N, C-alpha and C positions, 0 to 999 in steps of 0.2 A: 563872740567865742570863746570857749575858755580852750585854753589850747589841750586838745586830750591826753598829750603826754603831761606835762609838765606842773595842770591846775585840778586838771580832773579829781574828784573821788569819787572810784566805783566799789558797789557793792559785788559780795560772792555768790554768783548765783551757779544751784545744782538744780538741772528738771530734768525729764527724760531725753536731753541732747546729750544729760552729764557735767560739768564741771562750765563755768562761763563766767565772763563780768559783765557789770552793768551801772549805768552810774546810780548815786545815790540817790539821785533826784526822781527816776525810772520807778513806780511801783511801791518805794519801799516796802523792797522782799525784804531788806534785816532790816529784824523790828528795833533794835537798840541803833539804828542808823539810817534816822529817815531824812534824809534831802537835805544834812547839817554842812555844814560846810568842816569840820572840824574831823567828824566821821567819816564812818570808812576806810579803805587805800588808797597809797596814793598810789602810780601805776605801777612804780615798782616791787611797792606790796604785797598788788594785786599777781604782781607775775610768780611771785615766790611764792606765793599760793594755792597757785595753780599748776606750776612746779614740785611743791613739795606732793598734791594730792596724788599724785600721780606718779611720783617717785615710792610714794606708798604704798598703793595696788601694782607696782611694778614688784617689791623689794616681795609683795604678802604675794604672788602666784609666784615668782622665783623659787619662795621656797619649797614649794607646795611637791607631792611625788606626782609624777606621769599618773597614779590611781583619782588623788586628790585633785587633780588638774580637771581630771578628765568628768567625773564629780561633781563637780563646782561649775561647771560648761553646763551641766545641764543635760548631762550623760548617764545615768544609773548602771549600773552592773547588777540589778536585783534579781 
């Protein structure tokens, strides 16, 4: 069995739960990487991708005015 920390390659997935990872062997959702040994991300790379994803959203929401934030969250003052 692969050591998931040092040997496993990961695909980044986006779904209704947000962002996550899955082994490249599962379902081939990443069409550029379908079960290959040299594609996908290492565990460190996958972690960095997930952190970067949340950092981008953090920066986006942080820059909004309170009025923009409320509107983006689905509350409109129309």
